[in-house]
N, CA and C atoms of all chains as a GROMACS GRO file, in nm:
protein
  609
    1MET      N    1  -0.327  -0.538  -0.325
    1MET     CA    2  -0.378  -0.406  -0.365
    1MET      C    3  -0.443  -0.413  -0.504
    2TYR      N    4  -0.379  -0.488  -0.595
    2TYR     CA    5  -0.434  -0.503  -0.730
    2TYR      C    6  -0.572  -0.568  -0.723
    3GLU      N    7  -0.583  -0.672  -0.641
    3GLU     CA    8  -0.711  -0.741  -0.628
    3GLU      C    9  -0.818  -0.649  -0.570
    4ALA      N   10  -0.777  -0.568  -0.473
    4ALA     CA   11  -0.872  -0.473  -0.413
    4ALA      C   12  -0.921  -0.373  -0.517
    5LEU      N   13  -0.829  -0.326  -0.601
    5LEU     CA   14  -0.867  -0.232  -0.707
    5LEU      C   15  -0.964  -0.299  -0.805
    6LEU      N   16  -0.936  -0.425  -0.839
    6LEU     CA   17  -1.024  -0.497  -0.932
    6LEU      C   18  -1.163  -0.519  -0.873
    7ARG      N   19  -1.169  -0.534  -0.743
    7ARG     CA   20  -1.299  -0.553  -0.676
    7ARG      C   21  -1.378  -0.423  -0.668
    8GLY      N   22  -1.316  -0.313  -0.710
    8GLY     CA   23  -1.384  -0.184  -0.706
    8GLY      C   24  -1.370  -0.112  -0.574
    9GLU      N   25  -1.275  -0.157  -0.494
    9GLU     CA   26  -1.254  -0.091  -0.365
    9GLU      C   27  -1.162   0.030  -0.382
   10PRO      N   28  -1.185   0.136  -0.307
   10PRO     CA   29  -1.094   0.251  -0.314
   10PRO      C   30  -0.959   0.214  -0.253
   11VAL      N   31  -0.854   0.255  -0.320
   11VAL     CA   32  -0.719   0.230  -0.271
   11VAL      C   33  -0.644   0.362  -0.268
   12SER      N   34  -0.573   0.386  -0.157
   12SER     CA   35  -0.503   0.514  -0.139
   12SER      C   36  -0.353   0.496  -0.134
   13TRP      N   37  -0.285   0.597  -0.180
   13TRP     CA   38  -0.139   0.604  -0.170
   13TRP      C   39  -0.106   0.731  -0.092
   14GLY      N   40  -0.008   0.721  -0.006
   14GLY     CA   41   0.031   0.836   0.074
   14GLY      C   42   0.164   0.895   0.029
   15PHE      N   43   0.184   1.021   0.060
   15PHE     CA   44   0.312   1.086   0.035
   15PHE      C   45   0.398   1.076   0.160
   16ASN      N   46   0.527   1.063   0.139
   16ASN     CA   47   0.621   1.069   0.251
   16ASN      C   48   0.635   1.215   0.293
   17PRO      N   49   0.586   1.250   0.413
   17PRO     CA   50   0.586   1.392   0.451
   17PRO      C   51   0.725   1.449   0.477
   18GLN      N   52   0.827   1.361   0.477
   18GLN     CA   53   0.964   1.409   0.500
   18GLN      C   54   1.035   1.444   0.370
   19GLU      N   55   0.973   1.407   0.258
   19GLU     CA   56   1.044   1.422   0.131
   19GLU      C   57   1.001   1.549   0.057
   20ARG      N   58   1.100   1.625   0.011
   20ARG     CA   59   1.071   1.749  -0.061
   20ARG      C   60   1.046   1.717  -0.208
   21ARG      N   61   0.919   1.718  -0.245
   21ARG     CA   62   0.882   1.673  -0.380
   21ARG      C   63   0.818   1.781  -0.465
   22VAL      N   64   0.778   1.892  -0.403
   22VAL     CA   65   0.710   1.996  -0.480
   22VAL      C   66   0.802   2.115  -0.501
   23VAL      N   67   0.819   2.152  -0.627
   23VAL     CA   68   0.898   2.269  -0.662
   23VAL      C   69   0.800   2.377  -0.706
   24LEU      N   70   0.791   2.483  -0.626
   24LEU     CA   71   0.695   2.590  -0.653
   24LEU      C   72   0.770   2.720  -0.683
   25THR      N   73   0.746   2.775  -0.800
   25THR     CA   74   0.802   2.906  -0.835
   25THR      C   75   0.690   3.008  -0.831
   26LEU      N   76   0.709   3.110  -0.749
   26LEU     CA   77   0.606   3.213  -0.731
   26LEU      C   78   0.611   3.316  -0.843
   27PRO      N   79   0.497   3.380  -0.869
   27PRO     CA   80   0.498   3.489  -0.968
   27PRO      C   81   0.578   3.609  -0.917
   28GLU      N   82   0.614   3.696  -1.008
   28GLU     CA   83   0.695   3.814  -0.974
   28GLU      C   84   0.632   3.898  -0.863
   29CYS      N   85   0.500   3.908  -0.862
   29CYS     CA   86   0.435   3.992  -0.761
   29CYS      C   87   0.459   3.943  -0.619
   30PHE      N   88   0.497   3.814  -0.606
   30PHE     CA   89   0.529   3.759  -0.474
   30PHE      C   90   0.677   3.731  -0.458
   31GLY      N   91   0.758   3.790  -0.544
   31GLY     CA   92   0.903   3.777  -0.530
   31GLY      C   93   0.970   3.685  -0.629
   32GLY      N   94   0.893   3.600  -0.695
   32GLY     CA   95   0.948   3.515  -0.801
   32GLY      C   96   1.042   3.405  -0.754
   33GLU      N   97   1.043   3.378  -0.624
   33GLU     CA   98   1.137   3.278  -0.572
   33GLU      C   99   1.085   3.136  -0.594
   34THR      N  100   1.179   3.043  -0.590
   34THR     CA  101   1.144   2.902  -0.603
   34THR      C  102   1.161   2.833  -0.468
   35HIS      N  103   1.061   2.756  -0.429
   35HIS     CA  104   1.062   2.684  -0.302
   35HIS      C  105   1.051   2.534  -0.331
   36VAL      N  106   1.123   2.456  -0.255
   36VAL     CA  107   1.114   2.310  -0.266
   36VAL      C  108   1.052   2.259  -0.136
   37LEU      N  109   0.937   2.197  -0.146
   37LEU     CA  110   0.852   2.176  -0.030
   37LEU      C  111   0.817   2.029  -0.007
   38CYS      N  112   0.797   1.995   0.119
   38CYS     CA  113   0.744   1.863   0.155
   38CYS      C  114   0.591   1.865   0.140
   39ILE      N  115   0.536   1.752   0.103
   39ILE     CA  116   0.390   1.741   0.099
   39ILE      C  117   0.346   1.622   0.182
   40ALA      N  118   0.238   1.640   0.254
   40ALA     CA  119   0.180   1.532   0.333
   40ALA      C  120   0.039   1.506   0.283
   41GLY      N  121  -0.004   1.381   0.290
   41GLY     CA  122  -0.141   1.352   0.250
   41GLY      C  123  -0.146   1.232   0.158
   42SER      N  124  -0.255   1.221   0.084
   42SER     CA  125  -0.275   1.100   0.003
   42SER      C  126  -0.369   1.127  -0.114
   43TYR      N  127  -0.376   1.029  -0.203
   43TYR     CA  128  -0.475   1.032  -0.311
   43TYR      C  129  -0.535   0.893  -0.323
   44THR      N  130  -0.654   0.886  -0.379
   44THR     CA  131  -0.729   0.761  -0.381
   44THR      C  132  -0.782   0.733  -0.521
   45PHE      N  133  -0.766   0.609  -0.564
   45PHE     CA  134  -0.820   0.564  -0.692
   45PHE      C  135  -0.932   0.463  -0.667
   46ILE      N  136  -1.028   0.461  -0.759
   46ILE     CA  137  -1.128   0.354  -0.760
   46ILE      C  138  -1.152   0.318  -0.907
   47LEU      N  139  -1.168   0.191  -0.932
   47LEU     CA  140  -1.182   0.143  -1.070
   47LEU      C  141  -1.300   0.210  -1.139
   48ALA      N  142  -1.278   0.259  -1.260
   48ALA     CA  143  -1.386   0.322  -1.335
   48ALA      C  144  -1.482   0.216  -1.389
   49GLU      N  145  -1.605   0.256  -1.411
   49GLU     CA  146  -1.702   0.166  -1.474
   49GLU      C  147  -1.654   0.136  -1.617
   50PRO      N  148  -1.684   0.016  -1.668
   50PRO     CA  149  -1.632  -0.022  -1.800
   50PRO      C  150  -1.666   0.079  -1.910
   51GLU      N  151  -1.789   0.132  -1.909
   51GLU     CA  152  -1.828   0.226  -2.014
   51GLU      C  153  -1.742   0.353  -2.007
   52GLU      N  154  -1.718   0.397  -1.886
   52GLU     CA  155  -1.637   0.517  -1.864
   52GLU      C  156  -1.492   0.491  -1.907
   53ALA      N  157  -1.445   0.372  -1.873
   53ALA     CA  158  -1.307   0.337  -1.909
   53ALA      C  159  -1.289   0.335  -2.060
   54MET      N  160  -1.389   0.285  -2.132
   54MET     CA  161  -1.379   0.278  -2.278
   54MET      C  162  -1.370   0.418  -2.338
   55VAL      N  163  -1.446   0.511  -2.282
   55VAL     CA  164  -1.442   0.649  -2.330
   55VAL      C  165  -1.303   0.708  -2.308
   56VAL      N  166  -1.249   0.687  -2.188
   56VAL     CA  167  -1.116   0.742  -2.156
   56VAL      C  168  -1.012   0.680  -2.247
   57LEU      N  169  -1.016   0.549  -2.264
   57LEU     CA  170  -0.916   0.483  -2.348
   57LEU      C  171  -0.931   0.524  -2.494
   58GLY      N  172  -1.056   0.545  -2.538
   58GLY     CA  173  -1.080   0.590  -2.674
   58GLY      C  174  -1.016   0.725  -2.700
   59LYS      N  175  -1.030   0.815  -2.603
   59LYS     CA  176  -0.970   0.948  -2.616
   59LYS      C  177  -0.817   0.937  -2.617
   60THR      N  178  -0.765   0.847  -2.535
   60THR     CA  179  -0.619   0.829  -2.529
   60THR      C  180  -0.567   0.780  -2.664
   61ILE      N  181  -0.638   0.684  -2.723
   61ILE     CA  182  -0.595   0.631  -2.852
   61ILE      C  183  -0.605   0.739  -2.960
   62ASP      N  184  -0.714   0.817  -2.957
   62ASP     CA  185  -0.731   0.926  -3.054
   62ASP      C  186  -0.615   1.024  -3.043
   63ALA      N  187  -0.578   1.057  -2.919
   63ALA     CA  188  -0.469   1.153  -2.899
   63ALA      C  189  -0.337   1.098  -2.952
   64MET      N  190  -0.316   0.967  -2.933
   64MET     CA  191  -0.192   0.904  -2.981
   64MET      C  192  -0.188   0.905  -3.133
   65GLU      N  193  -0.306   0.878  -3.195
   65GLU     CA  194  -0.310   0.872  -3.341
   65GLU      C  195  -0.294   1.008  -3.406
   66SER      N  196  -0.342   1.113  -3.335
   66SER     CA  197  -0.333   1.246  -3.393
   66SER      C  198  -0.200   1.316  -3.362
   67ALA      N  199  -0.119   1.255  -3.272
   67ALA     CA  200   0.010   1.314  -3.240
   67ALA      C  201   0.105   1.300  -3.357
   68PRO      N  202   0.194   1.400  -3.379
   68PRO     CA  203   0.288   1.389  -3.490
   68PRO      C  204   0.382   1.270  -3.471
   69ALA      N  205   0.417   1.207  -3.581
   69ALA     CA  206   0.505   1.090  -3.574
   69ALA      C  207   0.642   1.130  -3.522
   70MET      N  208   0.701   1.041  -3.442
   70MET     CA  209   0.834   1.066  -3.388
   70MET      C  210   0.938   1.042  -3.498
   71SER      N  211   1.038   1.129  -3.502
   71SER     CA  212   1.146   1.106  -3.599
   71SER      C  213   1.239   1.000  -3.541
   72GLY      N  214   1.311   0.936  -3.626
   72GLY     CA  215   1.401   0.830  -3.581
   72GLY      C  216   1.534   0.882  -3.535
   73ALA      N  217   1.551   1.015  -3.534
   73ALA     CA  218   1.682   1.070  -3.499
   73ALA      C  219   1.710   1.056  -3.351
   74MET      N  220   0.775  -0.533  -1.458
   74MET     CA  221   0.644  -0.533  -1.524
   74MET      C  222   0.549  -0.632  -1.456
   75ILE      N  223   0.422  -0.596  -1.453
   75ILE     CA  224   0.326  -0.680  -1.384
   75ILE      C  225   0.244  -0.764  -1.484
   76GLY      N  226   0.211  -0.708  -1.599
   76GLY     CA  227   0.148  -0.785  -1.704
   76GLY      C  228   0.003  -0.822  -1.682
   77LYS      N  229  -0.084  -0.725  -1.655
   77LYS     CA  230  -0.225  -0.757  -1.632
   77LYS      C  231  -0.319  -0.668  -1.712
   78GLY      N  232  -0.270  -0.600  -1.814
   78GLY     CA  233  -0.357  -0.518  -1.898
   78GLY      C  234  -0.366  -0.374  -1.854
   79ILE      N  235  -0.461  -0.303  -1.919
   79ILE     CA  236  -0.476  -0.160  -1.891
   79ILE      C  237  -0.604  -0.137  -1.811
   80LEU      N  238  -0.594  -0.061  -1.704
   80LEU     CA  239  -0.711  -0.029  -1.623
   80LEU      C  240  -0.724   0.123  -1.609
   81VAL      N  241  -0.849   0.168  -1.604
   81VAL     CA  242  -0.878   0.310  -1.587
   81VAL      C  243  -0.940   0.331  -1.448
   82PHE      N  244  -0.895   0.435  -1.381
   82PHE     CA  245  -0.943   0.464  -1.246
   82PHE      C  246  -0.994   0.607  -1.237
   83ASN      N  247  -1.092   0.627  -1.152
   83ASN     CA  248  -1.130   0.762  -1.114
   83ASN      C  249  -1.052   0.799  -0.988
   84VAL      N  250  -1.005   0.921  -0.984
   84VAL     CA  251  -0.940   0.969  -0.863
   84VAL      C  252  -1.052   1.026  -0.776
   85THR      N  253  -1.075   0.961  -0.663
   85THR     CA  254  -1.190   0.999  -0.581
   85THR      C  255  -1.151   1.086  -0.462
   86ASP      N  256  -1.022   1.096  -0.437
   86ASP     CA  257  -0.980   1.182  -0.327
   86ASP      C  258  -0.837   1.229  -0.350
   87LEU      N  259  -0.813   1.350  -0.314
   87LEU     CA  260  -0.678   1.408  -0.313
   87LEU      C  261  -0.678   1.504  -0.196
   88ASN      N  262  -0.593   1.474  -0.101
   88ASN     CA  263  -0.593   1.554   0.022
   88ASN      C  264  -0.449   1.575   0.064
   89VAL      N  265  -0.395   1.688   0.024
   89VAL     CA  266  -0.253   1.713   0.041
   89VAL      C  267  -0.233   1.847   0.111
   90ALA      N  268  -0.133   1.853   0.197
   90ALA     CA  269  -0.102   1.979   0.264
   90ALA      C  270   0.048   2.004   0.263
   91VAL      N  271   0.082   2.131   0.247
   91VAL     CA  272   0.220   2.177   0.268
   91VAL      C  273   0.212   2.257   0.396
   92GLU      N  274   0.247   2.192   0.506
   92GLU     CA  275   0.227   2.255   0.637
   92GLU      C  276   0.320   2.372   0.661
   93GLU      N  277   0.440   2.364   0.606
   93GLU     CA  278   0.541   2.467   0.638
   93GLU      C  279   0.509   2.603   0.574
   94GLY      N  280   0.427   2.603   0.471
   94GLY     CA  281   0.395   2.728   0.403
   94GLY      C  282   0.517   2.788   0.334
   95ILE      N  283   0.502   2.906   0.282
   95ILE     CA  284   0.611   2.973   0.211
   95ILE      C  285   0.608   3.122   0.244
   96THR      N  286   0.718   3.188   0.215
   96THR     CA  287   0.725   3.332   0.237
   96THR      C  288   0.686   3.404   0.108
   97LEU      N  289   0.584   3.487   0.118
   97LEU     CA  290   0.541   3.568   0.004
   97LEU      C  291   0.594   3.709   0.022
   98LYS      N  292   0.663   3.760  -0.078
   98LYS     CA  293   0.711   3.899  -0.072
   98LYS      C  294   0.609   3.986  -0.144
   99TRP      N  295   0.546   4.072  -0.068
   99TRP     CA  296   0.432   4.149  -0.121
   99TRP      C  297   0.450   4.295  -0.084
  100GLN      N  298   0.472   4.378  -0.184
  100GLN     CA  299   0.484   4.523  -0.164
  100GLN      C  300   0.584   4.557  -0.053
  101GLY      N  301   0.702   4.495  -0.061
  101GLY     CA  302   0.809   4.525   0.034
  101GLY      C  303   0.800   4.452   0.167
  102ARG      N  304   0.695   4.373   0.186
  102ARG     CA  305   0.680   4.300   0.312
  102ARG      C  306   0.697   4.150   0.286
  103GLU      N  307   0.734   4.080   0.392
  103GLU     CA  308   0.738   3.935   0.383
  103GLU      C  309   0.622   3.879   0.464
  104ILE      N  310   0.543   3.796   0.400
  104ILE     CA  311   0.422   3.741   0.463
  104ILE      C  312   0.432   3.589   0.463
  105ASP      N  313   0.408   3.529   0.578
  105ASP     CA  314   0.406   3.382   0.586
  105ASP      C  315   0.272   3.334   0.532
  106SER      N  316   0.276   3.251   0.430
  106SER     CA  317   0.151   3.208   0.366
  106SER      C  318   0.069   3.118   0.457
  107GLY      N  319   0.134   3.052   0.554
  107GLY     CA  320   0.063   2.948   0.630
  107GLY      C  321   0.042   2.825   0.545
  108ARG      N  322  -0.039   2.736   0.596
  108ARG     CA  323  -0.060   2.607   0.529
  108ARG      C  324  -0.116   2.624   0.388
  109LEU      N  325  -0.067   2.538   0.300
  109LEU     CA  326  -0.115   2.536   0.161
  109LEU      C  327  -0.180   2.398   0.140
  110THR      N  328  -0.298   2.394   0.085
  110THR     CA  329  -0.364   2.264   0.066
  110THR      C  330  -0.396   2.240  -0.081
  111VAL      N  331  -0.400   2.114  -0.117
  111VAL     CA  332  -0.437   2.074  -0.253
  111VAL      C  333  -0.546   1.969  -0.240
  112LYS      N  334  -0.661   1.997  -0.302
  112LYS     CA  335  -0.774   1.903  -0.299
  112LYS      C  336  -0.830   1.886  -0.439
  113LEU      N  337  -0.917   1.789  -0.455
  113LEU     CA  338  -0.979   1.773  -0.586
  113LEU      C  339  -1.065   1.894  -0.617
  114GLY      N  340  -1.063   1.934  -0.743
  114GLY     CA  341  -1.142   2.048  -0.786
  114GLY      C  342  -1.253   2.005  -0.880
  115LYS      N  343  -1.243   2.048  -1.004
  115LYS     CA  344  -1.346   2.012  -1.102
  115LYS      C  345  -1.346   1.861  -1.124
  116PRO      N  346  -1.462   1.805  -1.167
  116PRO     CA  347  -1.467   1.660  -1.190
  116PRO      C  348  -1.376   1.618  -1.306
  117GLY      N  349  -1.346   1.490  -1.312
  117GLY     CA  350  -1.271   1.438  -1.426
  117GLY      C  351  -1.129   1.395  -1.394
  118SER      N  352  -1.095   1.383  -1.266
  118SER     CA  353  -0.961   1.335  -1.232
  118SER      C  354  -0.954   1.185  -1.256
  119ARG      N  355  -0.856   1.144  -1.336
  119ARG     CA  356  -0.850   1.002  -1.375
  119ARG      C  357  -0.707   0.952  -1.381
  120ALA      N  358  -0.695   0.820  -1.374
  120ALA     CA  359  -0.565   0.757  -1.388
  120ALA      C  360  -0.578   0.638  -1.482
  121VAL      N  361  -0.474   0.613  -1.558
  121VAL     CA  362  -0.466   0.495  -1.643
  121VAL      C  363  -0.339   0.420  -1.606
  122ILE      N  364  -0.355   0.295  -1.565
  122ILE     CA  365  -0.238   0.212  -1.534
  122ILE      C  366  -0.227   0.104  -1.640
  123ASP      N  367  -0.114   0.100  -1.705
  123ASP     CA  368  -0.085  -0.003  -1.805
  123ASP      C  369   0.007  -0.105  -1.738
  124TYR      N  370  -0.052  -0.217  -1.700
  124TYR     CA  371   0.026  -0.317  -1.627
  124TYR      C  372   0.122  -0.393  -1.719
  125GLU      N  373   0.099  -0.384  -1.850
  125GLU     CA  374   0.192  -0.450  -1.944
  125GLU      C  375   0.325  -0.377  -1.947
  126THR      N  376   0.317  -0.244  -1.952
  126THR     CA  377   0.440  -0.164  -1.960
  126THR      C  378   0.485  -0.114  -1.824
  127GLY      N  379   0.399  -0.131  -1.723
  127GLY     CA  380   0.433  -0.084  -1.589
  127GLY      C  381   0.428   0.067  -1.578
  128THR      N  382   0.343   0.132  -1.658
  128THR     CA  383   0.337   0.278  -1.656
  128THR      C  384   0.203   0.330  -1.603
  129VAL      N  385   0.209   0.449  -1.548
  129VAL     CA  386   0.090   0.514  -1.492
  129VAL      C  387   0.082   0.656  -1.546
  130ASN      N  388  -0.038   0.697  -1.582
  130ASN     CA  389  -0.064   0.837  -1.617
  130ASN      C  390  -0.182   0.885  -1.533
  131VAL      N  391  -0.164   0.996  -1.467
  131VAL     CA  392  -0.271   1.048  -1.382
  131VAL      C  393  -0.294   1.195  -1.415
  132GLU      N  394  -0.421   1.232  -1.416
  132GLU     CA  395  -0.458   1.374  -1.430
  132GLU      C  396  -0.541   1.412  -1.308
  133PHE      N  397  -0.482   1.494  -1.224
  133PHE     CA  398  -0.552   1.544  -1.106
  133PHE      C  399  -0.610   1.680  -1.141
  134ARG      N  400  -0.739   1.695  -1.132
  134ARG     CA  401  -0.802   1.828  -1.146
  134ARG      C  402  -0.816   1.882  -1.004
  135ALA      N  403  -0.729   1.976  -0.973
  135ALA     CA  404  -0.710   2.013  -0.833
  135ALA      C  405  -0.741   2.159  -0.806
  136GLN      N  406  -0.757   2.188  -0.678
  136GLN     CA  407  -0.766   2.326  -0.630
  136GLN      C  408  -0.659   2.347  -0.525
  137ILE      N  409  -0.578   2.449  -0.547
  137ILE     CA  410  -0.469   2.480  -0.454
  137ILE      C  411  -0.511   2.603  -0.376
  138ALA      N  412  -0.504   2.592  -0.243
  138ALA     CA  413  -0.552   2.702  -0.159
  138ALA      C  414  -0.452   2.738  -0.051
  139PHE      N  415  -0.440   2.867  -0.027
  139PHE     CA  416  -0.364   2.916   0.088
  139PHE      C  417  -0.467   2.943   0.198
  140ASP      N  418  -0.505   2.838   0.269
  140ASP     CA  419  -0.619   2.845   0.360
  140ASP      C  420  -0.608   2.956   0.465
  141GLU      N  421  -0.492   2.959   0.531
  141GLU     CA  422  -0.480   3.049   0.647
  141GLU      C  423  -0.478   3.196   0.606
  142ILE      N  424  -0.396   3.228   0.507
  142ILE     CA  425  -0.388   3.369   0.466
  142ILE      C  426  -0.518   3.412   0.397
  143SER      N  427  -0.582   3.322   0.328
  143SER     CA  428  -0.709   3.355   0.263
  143SER      C  429  -0.815   3.389   0.366
  144GLU      N  430  -0.815   3.311   0.475
  144GLU     CA  431  -0.913   3.334   0.581
  144GLU      C  432  -0.894   3.474   0.642
  145ILE      N  433  -0.768   3.509   0.664
  145ILE     CA  434  -0.739   3.641   0.723
  145ILE      C  435  -0.783   3.752   0.626
  146LEU      N  436  -0.746   3.736   0.499
  146LEU     CA  437  -0.781   3.839   0.401
  146LEU      C  438  -0.931   3.849   0.379
  147ASP      N  439  -0.998   3.734   0.383
  147ASP     CA  440  -1.145   3.735   0.368
  147ASP      C  441  -1.210   3.815   0.482
  148GLU      N  442  -1.155   3.795   0.604
  148GLU     CA  443  -1.210   3.868   0.719
  148GLU      C  444  -1.186   4.018   0.707
  149LEU      N  445  -1.080   4.055   0.634
  149LEU     CA  446  -1.050   4.196   0.613
  149LEU      C  447  -1.129   4.256   0.497
  150GLY      N  448  -1.209   4.169   0.433
  150GLY     CA  449  -1.294   4.218   0.325
  150GLY      C  450  -1.226   4.227   0.190
  151THR      N  451  -1.119   4.151   0.172
  151THR     CA  452  -1.048   4.151   0.044
  151THR      C  453  -1.137   4.093  -0.066
  152ASP      N  454  -1.116   4.139  -0.187
  152ASP     CA  455  -1.188   4.087  -0.303
  152ASP      C  456  -1.175   3.934  -0.305
  153PRO      N  457  -1.287   3.861  -0.304
  153PRO     CA  458  -1.280   3.714  -0.301
  153PRO      C  459  -1.202   3.655  -0.418
  154ALA      N  460  -1.197   3.726  -0.529
  154ALA     CA  461  -1.123   3.673  -0.644
  154ALA      C  462  -0.974   3.661  -0.612
  155LEU      N  463  -0.926   3.746  -0.522
  155LEU     CA  464  -0.784   3.742  -0.487
  155LEU      C  465  -0.750   3.623  -0.399
  156THR      N  466  -0.846   3.582  -0.318
  156THR     CA  467  -0.818   3.473  -0.223
  156THR      C  468  -0.878   3.340  -0.269
  157ALA      N  469  -0.936   3.339  -0.387
  157ALA     CA  470  -0.997   3.215  -0.437
  157ALA      C  471  -0.890   3.108  -0.459
  158PRO      N  472  -0.926   2.981  -0.440
  158PRO     CA  473  -0.829   2.874  -0.470
  158PRO      C  474  -0.788   2.880  -0.617
  159ILE      N  475  -0.670   2.827  -0.644
  159ILE     CA  476  -0.618   2.824  -0.780
  159ILE      C  477  -0.660   2.691  -0.843
  160ASP      N  478  -0.730   2.697  -0.955
  160ASP     CA  479  -0.763   2.574  -1.028
  160ASP      C  480  -0.639   2.529  -1.105
  161ALA      N  481  -0.612   2.400  -1.098
  161ALA     CA  482  -0.495   2.347  -1.167
  161ALA      C  483  -0.522   2.206  -1.217
  162VAL      N  484  -0.457   2.171  -1.326
  162VAL     CA  485  -0.456   2.033  -1.373
  162VAL      C  486  -0.313   1.983  -1.357
  163ILE      N  487  -0.298   1.882  -1.274
  163ILE     CA  488  -0.165   1.824  -1.249
  163ILE      C  489  -0.157   1.693  -1.327
  164ARG      N  490  -0.067   1.692  -1.424
  164ARG     CA  491  -0.049   1.570  -1.504
  164ARG      C  492   0.079   1.502  -1.459
  165SER      N  493   0.062   1.380  -1.409
  165SER     CA  494   0.176   1.305  -1.358
  165SER      C  495   0.187   1.173  -1.432
  166GLN      N  496   0.309   1.128  -1.445
  166GLN     CA  497   0.330   0.996  -1.503
  166GLN      C  498   0.446   0.928  -1.433
  167GLY      N  499   0.450   0.796  -1.448
  167GLY     CA  500   0.557   0.723  -1.381
  167GLY      C  501   0.537   0.574  -1.392
  168SER      N  502   0.581   0.504  -1.290
  168SER     CA  503   0.584   0.358  -1.294
  168SER      C  504   0.500   0.298  -1.182
  169VAL      N  505   0.450   0.177  -1.212
  169VAL     CA  506   0.384   0.097  -1.107
  169VAL      C  507   0.472  -0.023  -1.081
  170PHE      N  508   0.493  -0.055  -0.955
  170PHE     CA  509   0.583  -0.164  -0.918
  170PHE      C  510   0.505  -0.285  -0.869
  171GLU      N  511   0.578  -0.395  -0.850
  171GLU     CA  512   0.515  -0.522  -0.810
  171GLU      C  513   0.433  -0.508  -0.681
  172ASP      N  514   0.483  -0.426  -0.589
  172ASP     CA  515   0.410  -0.408  -0.463
  172ASP      C  516   0.297  -0.305  -0.477
  173HIS      N  517   0.277  -0.262  -0.601
  173HIS     CA  518   0.174  -0.165  -0.638
  173HIS      C  519   0.201  -0.025  -0.584
  174SER      N  520   0.322   0.002  -0.547
  174SER     CA  521   0.358   0.141  -0.517
  174SER      C  522   0.373   0.214  -0.651
  175LEU      N  523   0.344   0.342  -0.650
  175LEU     CA  524   0.351   0.424  -0.772
  175LEU      C  525   0.465   0.524  -0.757
  176ARG      N  526   0.536   0.546  -0.865
  176ARG     CA  527   0.643   0.647  -0.865
  176ARG      C  528   0.604   0.752  -0.968
  177LEU      N  529   0.544   0.860  -0.921
  177LEU     CA  530   0.488   0.960  -1.010
  177LEU      C  531   0.566   1.091  -1.005
  178ALA      N  532   0.574   1.156  -1.120
  178ALA     CA  533   0.631   1.291  -1.128
  178ALA      C  534   0.548   1.367  -1.230
  179GLY      N  535   0.537   1.498  -1.213
  179GLY     CA  536   0.455   1.572  -1.308
  179GLY      C  537   0.462   1.721  -1.292
  180LYS      N  538   0.375   1.786  -1.366
  180LYS     CA  539   0.370   1.933  -1.364
  180LYS      C  540   0.225   1.978  -1.356
  181ALA      N  541   0.208   2.096  -1.301
  181ALA     CA  542   0.074   2.153  -1.292
  181ALA      C  543   0.056   2.260  -1.398
  182GLN      N  544  -0.063   2.261  -1.455
  182GLN     CA  545  -0.102   2.369  -1.546
  182GLN      C  546  -0.209   2.450  -1.474
  183LEU      N  547  -0.177   2.575  -1.446
  183LEU     CA  548  -0.268   2.658  -1.367
  183LEU      C  549  -0.367   2.733  -1.456
  184ALA      N  550  -0.488   2.749  -1.403
  184ALA     CA  551  -0.588   2.832  -1.470
  184ALA      C  552  -0.561   2.978  -1.434
  185ASP      N  553  -0.628   3.067  -1.502
  185ASP     CA  554  -0.612   3.210  -1.472
  185ASP      C  555  -0.651   3.239  -1.328
  186HIS      N  556  -0.574   3.327  -1.266
  186HIS     CA  557  -0.601   3.367  -1.127
  186HIS      C  558  -0.557   3.511  -1.109
  187GLU      N  559  -0.626   3.583  -1.023
  187GLU     CA  560  -0.598   3.726  -1.004
  187GLU      C  561  -0.456   3.752  -0.954
  188LEU      N  562  -0.404   3.662  -0.873
  188LEU     CA  563  -0.271   3.684  -0.814
  188LEU      C  564  -0.163   3.594  -0.871
  189PHE      N  565  -0.199   3.470  -0.901
  189PHE     CA  566  -0.099   3.372  -0.944
  189PHE      C  567  -0.103   3.357  -1.096
  190ASP      N  568  -0.030   3.445  -1.162
  190ASP     CA  569  -0.024   3.445  -1.308
  190ASP      C  570   0.029   3.310  -1.356
  191PRO      N  571  -0.050   3.237  -1.435
  191PRO     CA  572  -0.004   3.104  -1.477
  191PRO      C  573   0.124   3.109  -1.562
  192ALA      N  574   0.152   3.222  -1.622
  192ALA     CA  575   0.274   3.233  -1.702
  192ALA      C  576   0.399   3.245  -1.614
  193GLN      N  577   0.379   3.284  -1.489
  193GLN     CA  578   0.493   3.306  -1.400
  193GLN      C  579   0.500   3.206  -1.285
  194THR      N  580   0.390   3.137  -1.262
  194THR     CA  581   0.383   3.044  -1.148
  194THR      C  582   0.404   2.902  -1.200
  195ARG      N  583   0.501   2.833  -1.143
  195ARG     CA  584   0.526   2.697  -1.188
  195ARG      C  585   0.523   2.601  -1.069
  196ILE      N  586   0.459   2.487  -1.092
  196ILE     CA  587   0.455   2.383  -0.989
  196ILE      C  588   0.497   2.251  -1.054
  197GLU      N  589   0.598   2.192  -0.997
  197GLU     CA  590   0.647   2.065  -1.047
  197GLU      C  591   0.648   1.964  -0.933
  198ILE      N  592   0.606   1.842  -0.964
  198ILE     CA  593   0.609   1.736  -0.863
  198ILE      C  594   0.722   1.641  -0.901
  199ARG      N  595   0.820   1.631  -0.812
  199ARG     CA  596   0.931   1.540  -0.837
  199ARG      C  597   0.893   1.398  -0.802
  200ALA      N  598   0.960   1.304  -0.868
  200ALA     CA  599   0.938   1.163  -0.834
  200ALA      C  600   0.992   1.136  -0.694
  201PRO      N  601   0.931   1.042  -0.623
  201PRO     CA  602   0.984   1.007  -0.491
  201PRO      C  603   1.120   0.941  -0.506
  202SER      N  604   1.201   0.952  -0.402
  202SER     CA  605   1.336   0.896  -0.410
  202SER      C  606   1.335   0.744  -0.403
  203GLN      N  607   1.230   0.686  -0.346
  203GLN     CA  608   1.222   0.539  -0.335
  203GLN      C  609   1.093   0.488  -0.396
   0.00000   0.00000   0.00000
């Protein structure tokens, strides 16, 4: 799968349709209840172009640098 | 840990359904929502996998729709703003394993919507059990 991603091929991951993974809390106008739901389906990744990847990684680094320092407590 | 560096991916497809639907309590009535679907919405859905640390961060720019009930309400001439899909950004993070399976968990941040007040509506994605 890693090699396929490196080659620029789309790779998909599926959800187990038997597993309750989504917790949805409705607004008050619909009763405000919380439901725990199964999801079926998939999502697909494809390797970004190098220029695009650099922009994304640059933003990630900027966000890390501008985040407040963690205390040691 | 896999140890192969950091890679950036575009999320090119998201096709998810909650077939069972949910019960909506509306003005004293209980309404079956029917199928709920989640698909890619605005552009910019991306993932970053850090193979050194074995971590994954994904941002899905999604649209959540109550297809069946929206179709019925649209036919009844309801204001389209009420039945419009909900724009959401789902931020998930987790681990990547040797077999390249991903273990993701996250939360959705909803945009303004006529019916689904983002301050009251919460969507959380739990990590898979395996």
